[in-house]
MARLOTOR-319892 format. One line per 5 residues: number of its first residue (from 1); their letters; for each residue x, y, z of N, C-alpha, C, O. Coordinates in pm, whole numbers, plus 50000, padded with zeros to 5 digits. Atoms other than C-alpha are relative to their C-alpha. Last residue first. Layout:
BEGIN
NUM	A	X,Y,Z,X,Y,Z,X,Y,Z,X,Y,Z  ...
END
This chain:
BEGIN
194	LQASL	49890,49996,50097,13103,05257,80654,50116,50068,50062,50220,50083,49999  49940,50133,50008,12879,05169,80949,50117,49997,49902,50209,49917,49918  49920,50022,49878,12815,05538,81022,50069,49864,49997,50179,49849,50051  49875,49924,50013,12705,05595,80661,50090,49978,50121,50212,49974,50107  49920,50067,50102,12445,05315,80687,50135,50072,49985,50238,50006,49971
189	MEQNT	49947,50121,49940,12315,05458,81017,50089,49926,49900,50192,49871,49938  49899,49962,49901,12278,05804,80863,50064,49878,50062,50185,49875,50083  49880,49963,50074,12101,05657,80558,50112,50040,50096,50229,50010,50073  49943,50124,50054,11848,05480,80781,50129,50029,49925,50225,49952,49933  49920,50065,49897,11797,05805,80975,50059,49869,49951,50167,49830,49998
184	DSKLD	50032,50142,50009,11680,05994,80663,50091,49926,50097,50211,49914,50071  49899,50084,50062,11715,06355,80769,49954,49855,50002,49881,49813,50092  49901,50058,49910,11404,06555,80844,50097,49913,49924,50070,49873,49811  49878,50031,50072,11157,06791,80680,50101,49944,50098,50136,50010,50196  49903,50060,49910,10798,06831,80792,50119,49956,49916,50102,49891,49813
179	IHVFL	49876,50051,50059,10556,07064,80615,50090,49946,50111,50109,50010,50214  49909,50031,49890,10192,07137,80696,50121,49931,49940,50108,49838,49861  49928,50127,49999,09996,07312,80424,50071,49981,50134,50094,50076,50209  49965,50019,49860,09741,07588,80369,50058,49860,50011,49990,49761,49983  50012,50138,49955,09743,07679,80001,50040,49997,50146,50140,50057,50184
174	TSHTP	49899,50061,49914,09680,08041,79906,49970,49852,50018,49856,49807,50003  50014,50143,49972,09501,08240,79639,50113,49950,50089,50229,49990,50073  50054,50010,49864,09495,08621,79655,49987,49854,50044,49947,49827,50157  50146,50016,49997,09723,08637,79353,49955,50001,50146,50037,50010,50237  50064,50043,49875,10078,08760,79294,49849,49988,49983,49787,50062,49907
169	LNKRS	50053,49886,49926,10202,08774,78933,49935,49950,50129,49880,49840,50132  49922,49978,49878,10421,08495,78797,49958,50126,50075,50039,50186,50146  49902,49899,50039,10257,08511,78452,50087,50042,50119,50153,50146,50114  49913,50056,50104,10078,08182,78522,50107,50100,49955,50213,50059,49908  50069,50028,50126,09943,08334,78844,50098,49941,49899,50217,49928,49928
164	RLHVH	49980,49899,50103,10113,08308,79182,49929,49957,49873,49901,49839,49853  49990,50044,50140,10026,08118,79496,50013,50117,49905,49975,50230,49937  50065,49895,50079,10099,08232,79850,50024,49970,49852,50135,49983,49801  49923,49983,50123,10182,07910,80037,49924,50100,49914,49813,50072,49869  50082,49959,50113,10036,07942,80387,50093,50021,49882,50187,50101,49890
159	RYGTQ	49963,49887,50084,10237,07744,80640,49890,50029,49899,49816,49940,49857  50117,49958,50077,10195,07503,80929,50034,50127,49924,50086,50223,49982  50118,49958,49923,10528,07362,81042,49884,50033,49908,49885,49999,49789  50089,50104,49953,10864,07341,80867,49885,50059,50081,49891,50174,50126  50005,50000,49855,11025,07619,80668,49897,49897,50045,49792,49882,49983
154	IMLLP	50127,50037,49937,11114,07558,80306,50015,50002,50151,50112,49951,50207  50067,49880,49950,11414,07751,80175,49871,49968,50076,49814,50055,50140  49928,49948,49883,11635,07441,80142,49939,50128,50056,49975,50170,50165  50027,50080,49880,11376,07277,79916,50066,50059,50124,50008,50057,50232  49899,50100,49969,11402,07556,79661,49968,49927,50130,49913,49986,50224
149	LCFRA	49891,49950,49917,11075,07729,79573,50102,49890,50024,50069,49772,50014  49882,50085,49999,10790,07699,79323,50106,50063,50090,50124,50185,50089  49890,49939,49926,10438,07838,79334,50113,49898,50007,50090,49779,50028  49883,50083,49973,10135,07780,79117,50099,50075,50087,50092,50197,50104  49894,49927,49929,09787,07902,79024,50114,49903,50030,50098,49782,50021
144	LQTNS	50054,49882,49933,09479,07809,78821,50110,50084,50064,50110,50207,50051  49920,49963,49886,09624,07564,78566,49945,50130,50059,49935,50231,49989  49946,49864,50006,09346,07441,78341,50078,50028,50128,50032,50000,50238  50011,49930,49872,09282,07069,78292,50070,50135,49991,50176,50147,49928  49882,50009,49914,09252,06958,77931,49979,50083,50127,49906,50183,50126
139	TFQDY	49885,49935,50061,08903,06921,77789,50120,49986,50094,50110,49922,50198  50014,49997,50145,08602,06698,77858,50119,50064,49929,50150,50028,49815  50000,50134,50057,08660,06583,78217,49994,49999,49848,50023,49897,49786  50106,49998,50100,08767,06924,78342,50004,49867,49927,50106,49831,49868  50028,50124,50072,08970,06953,78661,49885,50020,49902,49783,50081,49935
134	DFVTF	50145,50014,50007,09085,07302,78758,49972,49877,49914,50003,49875,49795  50068,50015,50128,09452,07279,78851,49849,49998,50019,49799,49964,50126  50143,50023,49981,09659,07401,79146,49934,50000,49862,49949,50095,49785  50084,49954,50110,10037,07364,79116,49855,49965,50031,49826,49853,50073  50143,50017,49972,10295,07339,79394,49921,50056,49881,49947,50167,49836
129	YVLTM	50089,49927,50089,10659,07294,79283,49854,49964,50030,49811,49851,50005  50134,50051,49969,10933,07193,79524,49900,50089,49928,49901,50211,49945  50106,49899,49997,11281,07250,79381,49869,49929,50031,49844,49819,49983  50142,50034,50011,11579,07024,79456,49910,50122,50009,49931,50211,50092  50036,49983,50141,11949,07080,79383,49849,49988,49977,49804,49990,49863
124	QPYRI	49951,49871,50047,12059,07136,79744,49958,50030,49856,49957,50146,49815  50089,49888,49965,11832,06852,79862,50047,50136,49948,49964,50224,49924  49917,49881,50021,12022,06580,79670,49917,50125,50029,49869,50190,49935  49857,50028,49981,11888,06242,79786,50087,50124,49990,50188,50134,50060  49920,49916,50089,11521,06335,79838,50148,49978,50030,50193,50000,50143
119	RFTFT	49863,50023,49955,11265,06095,79982,50092,50066,49898,50086,50035,49779  49898,50005,50104,10916,06238,79927,50135,49975,50064,50171,50040,50163  49864,50013,49949,10610,06184,80146,50095,49983,49882,50071,49904,49791  49908,50058,50097,10261,06306,80061,50139,49997,50061,50179,50091,50131  49858,49994,49966,09976,06375,80304,50082,49925,49895,50048,49815,49852
114	ENWIP	49927,50113,50057,09617,06456,80210,50149,50021,50022,50201,50131,50005  49937,50075,49891,09391,06679,80421,50068,49873,49947,50045,49763,49998  49949,50130,50043,09193,06787,80110,50049,49915,50117,50007,49800,50128  49923,50066,49894,08973,07087,80193,50040,49861,49952,49955,49783,49909  49995,50147,50005,08843,07326,79926,50092,49943,50108,50194,50002,50142
109	DFGNN	49925,50060,49889,08782,07685,80042,50000,49847,49995,49948,49783,50087  49987,49904,49890,08657,07922,79772,50083,49944,50115,50175,50010,50163  49876,49926,50016,08717,07719,79457,50024,50096,50114,50129,50160,50121  49961,49925,49881,08458,07457,79544,50136,50065,49977,50240,50003,50002  50072,49873,49985,08257,07293,79268,50033,50074,50130,49944,50116,50203
104	EIVRT	50093,49948,50099,08400,06940,79298,49935,50130,50046,49892,50143,50161  50113,49950,49920,08710,06867,79504,49904,50069,49903,49942,50167,49839  50072,49883,50050,08947,06654,79294,49887,50035,50095,49812,49947,50137  50125,50031,50068,09184,06416,79475,49934,50131,49955,49973,50239,49999  50115,50020,49912,09535,06524,79556,49880,49956,49918,49884,49953,49795
99	KQTQQ	50111,49906,50008,09843,06483,79341,49886,49961,50093,49871,49844,50130  50119,50058,49938,10190,06333,79357,49889,50104,49994,49915,50224,49991  50121,49918,50002,10497,06398,79143,49887,49923,50068,49869,49804,50045  50121,50070,49959,10855,06272,79174,49883,50096,49990,49902,50218,50000  50122,49948,50060,11201,06370,79047,49881,49910,50029,49882,49789,50003
94	DCPLG	50090,49934,49904,11476,06283,79296,49865,50038,49941,49774,50071,50017  50034,50092,49892,11682,06026,79101,49902,50060,50101,49844,49987,50180  50095,50106,50040,11667,06242,78788,49960,49905,50112,49846,49858,50114  49930,50105,50072,11829,06542,78960,49903,49885,49970,49802,49870,50038  49859,49997,49965,11602,06828,79054,50072,49898,49916,50050,49891,49795
89	HISVT	49915,49986,50118,11229,06876,79045,50145,50012,50046,50174,50079,50145  49862,49978,49960,10986,06753,79309,50084,50001,49874,50081,49906,49795  49895,50069,50074,10622,06783,79219,50136,50043,50049,50159,50159,50085  49872,49962,49938,10320,06861,79431,50105,49920,49927,50104,49797,49928  49887,50090,50023,09995,06853,79235,50122,50058,50072,50145,50179,50072
84	VYPDP	49864,49948,49984,09680,07011,79372,50100,49892,49961,50084,49776,49998  49913,50100,49941,09315,06955,79273,50142,50057,49997,50171,50148,49919  49854,49997,49985,09045,07206,79206,50060,49869,50049,49998,49790,50120  49992,50132,49936,08694,07172,79057,50149,49976,50026,50213,49907,49947  49890,50096,50018,08656,07541,78973,49977,49869,50076,49914,49867,50182
79	IDSSN	49934,50011,49870,08316,07715,78957,50108,49893,49988,50082,49785,49936  49985,50135,49947,08230,07795,78595,50072,50005,50135,50172,50075,50151  50086,50002,49882,08121,08154,78526,50007,49863,50067,49936,49837,50164  50062,50127,49961,08410,08204,78287,49911,50018,50123,49947,50089,50216  50131,50011,50063,08483,08543,78130,49923,49876,50045,49806,49860,50012
74	KSPRS	50086,49892,49953,08771,08623,78366,49858,49989,49946,49764,50032,50012  49984,49878,50079,08931,08286,78304,49901,50104,50050,49805,50072,50120  49904,50023,50109,08995,07962,78495,50022,50121,49910,50133,50140,49860  50063,50075,50108,08822,08098,78805,50101,49984,49886,50199,50058,49878  50064,49923,50106,09038,08209,79096,49933,49907,49899,49958,49787,49898
69	LFQAS	49949,50038,50131,09111,08010,79409,49922,50074,49892,49800,50086,49900  50020,49896,50102,09023,08203,79724,50063,49965,49865,50134,50046,49806  50089,49888,49978,09162,07963,79986,50000,50090,49877,50104,50115,49817  49966,49885,50083,09317,07619,79966,49898,50109,50028,49788,50082,50077  50110,49932,50068,09318,07332,80213,50055,50110,49909,50175,50136,49907
64	IITIT	50119,49992,49916,09523,07080,80410,49884,50062,49923,49777,50001,49910  50081,49896,50063,09793,06966,80170,49869,50003,50076,49786,49912,50061  50143,50023,49989,10018,06768,80404,49929,50119,49936,49942,50232,49983  50087,49885,50022,10380,06768,80293,49855,49955,50014,49812,49860,49948  50139,50038,49985,10642,06525,80423,49915,50125,49990,49931,50218,50070
59	LIQPY	50092,49887,50000,10998,06574,80301,49858,49946,50006,49817,49866,49921  50135,50049,50020,11251,06306,80391,49908,50119,50019,49901,50178,50127  50107,49939,49921,11606,06427,80341,49869,49929,49970,49848,49876,49861  50128,49977,50066,11913,06243,80219,49897,50056,50098,49907,50038,50220  50099,50102,49970,12236,06289,80411,49870,50032,49927,49829,50148,49920
54	DLDLE	50114,49951,49925,12505,06495,80243,49901,49887,50024,49888,49796,49942  49959,49943,49873,12847,06368,80142,49883,50044,50087,49895,50046,50210  49938,49870,50017,12718,06137,79872,50033,50056,50138,50008,49990,50239  50010,49905,49890,12647,05765,79870,50062,50133,49962,50155,50138,49882  49872,49957,49945,12591,05567,79554,49979,50105,50107,49886,50186,50100
49	QANLP	49955,50090,49896,12254,05400,79508,50132,50043,50063,50163,50004,50176  50050,49957,49870,12100,05695,79322,50049,49911,50113,50033,49947,50230  50005,50119,49916,12316,05628,79017,49961,50041,50141,50045,50087,50219  50070,50106,50071,12260,05885,78741,49989,49872,50080,49914,49781,50042  50144,49975,50007,12342,06186,78959,49922,49890,49931,49800,49882,49947
44	NYKTL	50039,50056,50129,12684,06044,79053,49850,50017,49987,49775,49938,50045  50120,49947,50065,12862,06223,79338,49980,49936,49863,50068,49941,49777  50052,50112,50078,13116,06003,79513,49874,50041,49926,49785,49959,49902  50124,50064,49953,13302,06309,79635,49964,49882,49912,50025,49860,49807  49984,50047,49862,13655,06451,79613,49877,49927,50051,49880,49875,50163
39	ESQIL	49898,50105,49998,13664,06484,79230,50020,49943,50141,50076,49835,50155  50055,50130,50040,13331,06668,79240,50103,49888,50004,50067,49772,50022  49886,50090,49981,13473,06960,79437,49956,49857,49964,49963,49767,50047  49878,49919,50007,13236,07234,79318,50124,49911,50008,50219,49929,49932  49980,49963,50140,12951,06994,79241,50127,50083,49982,50191,50077,49877
34	YNPKL	49971,50121,50077,12967,06812,79577,50006,50028,49849,50051,49942,49774  49860,50044,49991,13005,07148,79751,50030,49878,49914,50138,49868,49857  49968,50077,49879,12666,07275,79631,50144,49950,49995,50204,49942,49888  50011,50145,50014,12672,07536,79353,50024,49933,50134,50097,49985,50217  49874,50074,49998,12624,07898,79455,49974,49850,49986,49877,49798,50041
29	VYGCG	50009,50106,49900,12299,08070,79353,50129,49918,49989,50164,49870,49881  49878,50081,49992,12304,08404,79174,49982,49899,50111,49950,49934,50224  49970,50059,50130,11992,08588,79053,50125,49916,49998,50163,49866,49892  49903,49918,50074,11969,08829,79349,50035,49942,49863,50100,50009,49783  50054,49969,50132,11646,08673,79481,50095,50081,49913,50051,50150,49822
24	GNDLF	50061,49867,50002,11771,08695,79839,49944,50040,49866,49913,50157,49845  49897,49897,49995,12008,08400,79802,49941,50140,49981,50001,50225,49915  49893,50018,49902,11727,08160,79704,50102,50114,49989,50111,50178,49884  50050,49940,49876,11430,08287,79506,50107,49994,50109,50113,50080,50197  49928,49879,49964,11644,08208,79201,49932,50081,50110,49965,50198,50130
19	KGYAL	49858,50026,49973,11534,07848,79171,50071,50124,50051,50155,50116,50141  49983,50067,49872,11166,07934,79203,50146,49979,50037,50185,49999,50153  50033,49903,49894,11166,08188,78921,50023,49939,50138,50075,50005,50228  49891,49900,49999,11348,07936,78699,49974,50105,50107,50065,50142,50181  49884,50061,49934,11103,07659,78794,50116,50098,50008,50188,50101,50108
14	AMMDD	50031,50008,49857,10808,07883,78709,50115,49939,50077,50147,49983,50188  49985,49865,49946,10972,07965,78374,49969,50001,50150,50037,50069,50227  49856,49972,49990,11015,07594,78301,50026,50141,50055,50121,50161,50130  49947,50051,49873,10647,07535,78383,50149,50028,50016,50196,50046,50129  50017,50142,49980,10532,07759,78099,50061,49958,50134,50106,50041,50213
9	TNQFN	50010,50017,49854,10474,08132,78072,49973,49853,50029,49864,49816,50072  50098,50100,49959,10599,08180,77719,50002,49985,50151,50108,49988,50214  50126,49968,50065,10771,08498,77599,49890,49903,50041,49772,49940,50039  50083,49920,49912,11052,08464,77855,49866,50038,49936,49782,50100,50001  50096,49931,50085,11208,08180,77655,49903,50076,50090,49806,50018,50139
4	LATM	50139,50035,49976,11503,08089,77871,49911,50081,49908,49943,50195,49874  50091,49911,50070,11871,08085,77779,49859,49950,50023,49829,49833,50000  50116,50065,50058,12126,07935,78013,49916,50105,49929,49925,50224,49959  50099,49911,50058,12477,08032,78110,49885,49917,49944,49906,49810,49887
END
């Protein structure tokens, strides 16, 4: 059991919404086998060097462009200077964050064409979190939109990621991305030698 503060719309709430998208959004997600039968596996989340039963995955995400990004607030006439962060959440050995460059004064259709690669040891426990920020050099950056989903739900190829507001409401904003997900062949060869 966990307790979440539903009064605040922070990143932890976005991760909770993303985690429970799996299994039809019913609110129940089964543990991976290495957590159910931990005595039969070499599972150790604090030591990434130990082998587990599943092969690590290599996730490659190309952030191509965004469409129809909203302004930071309804009263603002400022045109956003967007950038995107892609963060991997899960066990400590998998957590990583990368971000694109800032596109100045273009919230309608900014184009990045930047590729990020993530090596993930425990894909069943991993969430992929897309966040679009408005860069501001004088104050803190404002979050424009976000979307989080489990790694195992990601489909490969060219995709539109339909972003959501801070209150998890649908928006008209999208990210156009290319996703490639494959097994780490070096890890497969190492396991075959053992």
